[in-house]
N, C-alpha and C positions, 0 to 999 in steps of 0.2 A: 493396449486398452483402447486407444484410438481407432485402430483397425477394427476391433471387435464392435465398437460402437457404430462405425460406419457400416459395417456388415448388417447388424441389426436394423439399422435405419433403412438400408437398401431392401432388406426382406420385408419390413413393415411397409414400404412404399409399394412394393410388388403385390403384396396382399391387398392393400387398398384398391390398386388398379384392377386386380382381379375381381374383387368384390363389385366394383362400378361396373365392369364387364358382364358379370354374372347377372346384374340387375337389368342391364341393357338386353342381354339375351333372353332373360325371363320375360321382359315386357313384349319384345318382338315375337317370341315363340308362342305366346298366348294371343296377343292382339292380331298378329298376321293371319293366322287361320280363321279368326272369327270375322275380320274385316273382308277377307276375300270370299267367305261363304256368303256374307251379306250382299255382296256384288252378284252372285249367281241366284240367290233366293228372290231378289226383287227385280228380275228380268234380265241380268247380265248374261251373256251366253259365249263370249269370246275368249277362248282358252289362251290364245297367244297374248291377248291384252293383259289378262291377269298374270300371265307368266313374266311378261315385260315389267310389270309393276314390282315384281319381287326384287329387282336389281336396279330399277330406274331412279331410286332415290340417292344414288351415289353422289351427285353434286353437293349434297349438304356436307360431305366428308372434306370438301375443299376447304371449308371454314376453319376446322381444327388444323389442317395441313398449313394454311397460311399463318395461323397463330404460331405453330411450331417453327415455322421458318423465321418469323420476326424474333422469337426466343432465341433461336440458334444464331441469328445475326447479331444480336446483342451480346452474346456471350463469347464471341471471338473478337480478337483485335483487328484482324484483316479479313473483312467480309467480301473483298472483291472477287475471290475465288469460290465463295460459298454458292452452291447449287440449290436451286428451288426443289428440283427433283433428283433424288439420290439413288434411285433404282438403276441398276446396271442391265445390260442387254440380256444376259442368261436369265435374270430373275424376272425380267419383263416378259420374255418368251413363256416362261413357266406359268406366270400369272395369266397370259393369254390363254393357254391351254386349259387352265383351271377355270377361267371364266366361261369358256365354250361348254366345258362338262357342266358348270352351274346352270348355264341357260338351258341345257337339255333337261337337267333335273327339275328346274323350274317348270318346265312344260309338263313333264310327267306328273308332278305334284298337282298342278292346276287342273289337269284332265281328271284325276282322282276326286279333288275336292269339288268339281263341278257335278260330280255324279254320286257323291257319297255324303251322309250326314258328317258335319265337322267333328263329332265326337268319335266317329269311326275312323275317319281318315288320320285324326290325330294319333289315336291308339296304334294304327298301323305304322305310322311314321316313327313311333317310339321303338320300333323294332330295329331301326337304323344303329342303336347302340350296340346290338350283337354284331352287325356287320363292321361297325367302327372298330370294335375290339378285335375282330379277326383280321381285318386289313392292318390295323395298327400294329399287331403283333408281328406281321410279316414285313411291313414297311418301315416301321420305326422302332421295332423291338420294345413294343409296349409291355412293361412289367405287370404282372397280375398278382393280387392277394386273395385269399380265400373270400374276402368280403366283396371284392370286385367282381370275382367270378359268380358268386351268389347273386349279385345285383344284375349282372348280365343275363343270367338264366331266368331269373324272376320277371325281368321286363320283357324278354323275349317270349315267355309263356303268356305274359299279360296281353301282348299284341296278337299272339297266335290263336288265343281263345276265340278271338273275333271271327276268324275263319271256320269255326265249328258250327255257327249258327247265325247265318245272315239273312234267314228268312224273315220277312216282315219289316226289315231295316230299310227298305228302299224308300227313297224321297218319292213324293207324290208325283206320278206321271212317268217315272223312270222304269224302264223294262229291265228284265233280269239279265239280259245279254250286255246292255251298256253298264248296268250296275257291276257285273263281274269284271267287265273290262276295266272300269274305274278302280276296282279293287286290286286287280292284277298290276296296273300300272303305277298305282300307289306303293305297292310293294317293291317294284322296280325302282321307284324313285328313292325309297328307303335304302336299297342296296347301293345305289349310286351315291347317295349322300353319305352313306358309311364309308365308301371309298374316298370321296373328296376330302372329308376331314383329316384322315391321316396323310393325305397327299400334300395338304397345306402344311402340316407339321413337318413332313419330309423336306419340302422346299425351305422352310425356316432352318433345318438342320444342315442341308446340303449347300446352301448359297455360301459364296466365298466373301460376302461382305457382312459386316456386322448387322444383326437384326435389332433396330430400335422400333419404339412404338410409332415413330413418325414413318418409318419405312413400311410398317404393318398397314398404316393407313394408305399408303401409296399402292400397296399390293390389292388393297380392298377396292380402290378406285379403278385400277386396271381390270381386275376380275369382273366387277360389276358393269363396267363399260361394255366388255366384250360379251357378257351374259345378256345385257340389254340388246346389244347389236345382233346377237343370235336370234332373239325373240322378234327384233324389228323386221328382220328377213322373213320371218314366219308370218308376221302380221302382213306384210306386203303380199306374199304369195297368197294368203287367205283373204285378201281385200278388206282387212279389219278397219282400216283407216276410214274407209267410206261409211261404216256402220256406227261409228262413235257417236256422231250426232243424233242418229235414229235411236240408238239405245238410250242415250241421255233423255230424249223426249218421252220415251216409253218406259222409263224407269219407275218402279213401283212406288217409290217414296220421294219422287220429285226430281226435276232436271238438275237443280243446283245440287241437290244431295248426291247425284251420281258422280259429279266431279269431286265433291268432298271426300266420297268414298274411295275414288281413284287415288287422290293424294294421301289420304290416311293410310291406305294400303301400302303405297310406296314407302312412306315413312316408318311404319311398323316393321315392314320386312328389312329396311335398311338398319334399324336398331338391332334386329335379330342377327343379321350378318355381321354388323359391327362387333356385337358381343361374342359371336363365334370365333372370329380371328383374334380377339383380344384375349379370350380364355385359352385358345391354343398357344398363343404367345406367352401368357404367364404361366400356364400349367400344361395341358396336354389335349389332344383330340378326343381322348377318352372322357375327360371331365366335361368338355363342351357337349359331348353326346349325352352324358348323364343329366346335365342341366336341362337339355332339351326334353328328355324323358320325364325330368322331374315336373315339368309344367303340364303334363298330360292330365293329372286329376283336376288341376285348376281349369284348363281349357274344357274339360268334360263338364264341370259344374256350370261354367259360364254359358256353354252351349245349351244347356238344359234351361238355364234362367232366361237368356235372350232369345233363343230360336225355338223353345218348347220342344226339343228333341226327346225322344223316347230313351229311357234309361233301363234296359233290360237286365236280366241277372248276369249274362255274360259279361257286359260293361262293368257292372258292380265287381265281379270277381276280378276283371282286368285292372280296375282302379286299386282294389286292395293289394294285389300282387305288386303293382307299381309303387305304392307307398311302402310296402315291405322292402322292396328293392332299394329305394332311396335311403331308408333308415339304415339298412345293411351297409350300404356304401359309406355313408357319412359316419356311422359309428366305427367302421374300419379306419377311415382317415383319422378320426379323433384318437383312436387307440394307437395308431401308428405314429401320430405326432407325439403322443405322451411317451411312447417308448423311445423316440429319437431324443426327446428332451432329457429323459432319464439317463440315457447312455451319454449324452453330452455333458451332464452334470457330473456323472462318474468319472468321465475322462478328465474333467477339469479338477476334481478333487484329487485324482491320482497325480496329475501335473503338479498341483500345489505341494502334495506330499513329497514328490521327488525334488522339487525346488528347495524345500525345507531341509531335506536330508543332505542335499549338495552343499547348501550354505553352512550346515553344521560340520561337514567334512572339512571344508576349507577354513573354518573358523579357528 
């Protein structure tokens, strides 16, 4: 009984952590695209700067890491051998490689957002779910149900519909050539992101040291540091540092607001990234991809409200398909959980009957 109680308590705690990370991911997945688009709408033009901001907020993760260290230090008798950093070299190398890939993906995404309406770029990024599922199947042996397959198909169709009619969706002053380049690179960003999520899950599974949430935070710090470093190199080559003050002075809604937008962008994307690795830790890369896609309709509505973007028929169809996909997935999860609970109850009843028969036999 005590072991069962402890197991239920552990499951409940993991669900709470999962819910918190889903909230963080949802907040970042909606806030990140909106803030970064605000930067480009009001005069920002540096793709490398916006790419850098998507990972630059990682120092805030040092706070929960320090708190985790204090808790671990108080929970052991001899803290002299307790290390602040628990990550071993193989895991560090894997995190560095993932960080560089993330930096490249950030650049591709920023290039697309600079040239597409936020509603369009967000729907394209939603297609990463299909790529996450494909890569997840090969890399981490992701299991599928009819409901999850239905979700993947619907969300992929929702994003693909946008490619059928992009005429008239150009931002003011954007040529067809640069628009299509942004469209193409955003798709590449979605494919690469669909690869990165299962790779993170694969690293969790293949590492030879126990994966704790504290270690997950360390992985995030390393990944974000090297993603930022990748973008800093791009900023240096592109001479972006020389133009920051000039951009700030000419920013459409004020110089002070320019820096607020940069900081807000860094914080929003860090919440997004923190939520992603947390959801993968608690569940799977597929669920993290689904939560990202789940925020598409929300971002669509907010883009219309704040940026007065057009909402044509194909976007409406995409949103409907997205919502249909979300309902399908979570209904499947609910039904599966009910079936597991029923099977567990049946197994307990059979065990109780066997115990009763055994006790009568020996009586």
